[in-house]
Phi, psi and omega in degrees: 000128180300142179208145177272171185296320182297316181291324178298316177297322181294316179296316180295323179298316178295314181297319181292319180295318178293316179299316178297317181298318179293316181295318181296325184264020167101000180292149179289158182299324180295321179289323177298314181298315181297320181292316179298319179295325176298316182297312182291320181292320179292343176272001176090016182265128175261169174053053178254133177243135181236130177235128180239124175247194185299323184222020181218149173236124181240130177236131179231137182231131178240110184295314175202178186294335182267355184271163175273131181299144177251118187230138175227144179235134180228129179274138178276150179279189180294139182292136179227161175253090181222091184285343175292318177290321178299318178295323180295318178295320179291326176298315181297314181296320181292317180294326178291319180295322182280356180085005180282339186234123177290166186299311183297318180295321178297320178296316181296318180293319180295322179290334184276342184298312181297338180272358180291151172287146178303148181297319178243140179289167185301324180298317179291324178298312179298318179296322179298313179291330176296315177298321178299318178296318178295320178294324177296320176296321178298325180295341177263011178077028183286156175280180185297320181298316180292320179297316179296317180295319179294322178297312181294318181295318179296317178297320181293318182290327176290319177297319178295321179295320178295320179295316179294325178295322178291335175272007180062033174275131181304146183297341177305317183287326177291325176294318178297318178296322178297319177297322178292320178297319181298315180292323178298320177295322178294322177297321178297318178297318180296326179288324180286314182216099183297343181281344180286149177276084186291343181295339179297331178298315180296315181299317180296318178293326176298320179297319179298317182288325182279341185296331184268001182285155187268036182292326180296310179296326180296313179293322178298318178295320181292317181294322184270002173099005180267074193288327181294311178295321179298318180296318178297317181289323177295320178294321177298314178298319180297315182294320178292325176293320177298323176300318177298317180300317180299314180296316180294318179298319177297319178294322179294322177297319178294319179296321179293325181293325181265000176083018179277136181257106178235032178282163178283115182270169181293339182279353181289120181294134178264349177214153180287136190266339181226150179294329180295317178295321179300311184293315182295313180293321178296317176299318180295317180294316180294318179293315180296318179294322179298316178293319181294335181253021174061034177291132180305146184304325183292346182255353187297312182296319180295320177296319178296320179294322177297318178297315179296320180294318180294321177296320180294315179298315179298319180296315182294317181290319179296322178291334181272313185265344183058036178226106185293323182296313178297320182298312182288329177296315179294316179298320179293320178300313179295326177297314178296322180296310183289319184298317181293316179294318180294319181296318179292328182287318184261006180058065183215159178293128179294335182298328179297320179283323181296311183295323176293323183289334183270353182302313179294350183263352184297129183279063182295319181293323178297316180297317181293320176299321178296320178295321176294323180294326178298334180276325184260309182222110187299318182294321178293318180297316179295321179297317179295318180293323177294322177293323176296318177296323178296319178295318180299319178294321178298321178297308183295315181294321178296317179297314181296319178296319177297320178294319180298312182292317181296322180293336177276333182275323187302326179302336180282345182243359184283140181287324180247168181275000184250120178284141177286308176262123184297146173291154180290129182244162183254144180280355187262002176290143184284153176290134180216153178280150179285145182239107181246137174250092187255011183294261181290331182292321182293333179285329180277346181291136178292141181293134178095358178263154184278147176262121183270133180201160181292145176286176193289314190262329182238179178274012180296134178282133181226187183221142173266133180300138180302334182295338181289343185253011178287334178260115183294337181292340182280346184296323180296326181289341182268353177288144178293155179300152183298321181295327178290322178296315179298320180295318179297319179296320178296320178295319179294322179296320179295320180296320180295324181290332181283338181286124182289000000 
């Protein structure tokens, strides 16, 4: 489609801002690519290539074979957990695709999102993660003293992490400090009441710290073929986990020096014993995590229900099969399935529901047992950590499989032809020109409805804004080249001749 330089820059500016916003707020590379391609394709641009790495989004456009490629690169900012901003970027992309939002207005809104004030103030964010830590302790059957200590410790480590972030201290050190705070709180509980299982405080804080890592997106990128981005995110997750290990190990050495016993005792519950405890703790963890990650208020209850449901499913399967890995894998699969369908239904980021749903599945106790084992028995510690890694992989792989299946099923039940959350796409699909049949079909199409067609680089279904078809002269520009039509006819003729 013919376009002038000013309009081309405007389309690229919108696409780059949306792509950067999604990548910064935790979206997988496949979803970022699919969304950017939707924006460029709905603007009438052919031959667009999108490359997403760990911290960059690159878009290249070739008008024709004799033209000079037009390429822009935009670096993503520091990763944050702000689902309100993620929802805002997805709202803009959806409204632009459906023709509800003009190009200039979409650009202004996308540029204003990073400058918005957070939905919840820092006090509420700290309180949300504190509630999440207390609910995690409750899920292990902890008493009131341990629950209070876990709540205070979780709030303190999040506040310390926010302070270090404002001082531009790398998150590795805030993770290490958080591990040290968790062990210090457990030592305090042991000093107040030696009969209490103080190790639950450490486990709860580990769950709070591990909940925000990008392991889900990393596995999704690896499974769908985006290996460069997956490698970067996996290394980031590994380094932040190592930071937690350093902090906890330092705290354990201090506890051993003063004679405090914060080891995992036989009385520590390994599974939730009643459905009521499962539901209450799951609701608390989901609600606290939602507030801590700036989830919009209309989505908080749904995120909490997803968390409670995943915890309940995991508890029931683990109690029946006595296999924690299978239990969390099935629960994670159902979480991905429900989260994607629910997100498309209520027009919300599926990542908000997915991350809330996997919190009750995080193997915090396994990790802590492994750290204790490294100090006492190296082989036992390594075995526990390997089992924790196996559970973590089962969680991520189950969620991604659920998202894949749900994204294939939802188009049959969707009211409109435009998906809110993009389906996961592969980077290995070949570049192809769009093929539109706008002859007799375009005359029968109701005015103001979107035309569904494949995007430029992948097989992702996208939509052309109705405003593009108000000028009848533009229809000829959207027809495929004659040589491509002849080639397609020849291929179809050969296929027909092969059919007996």
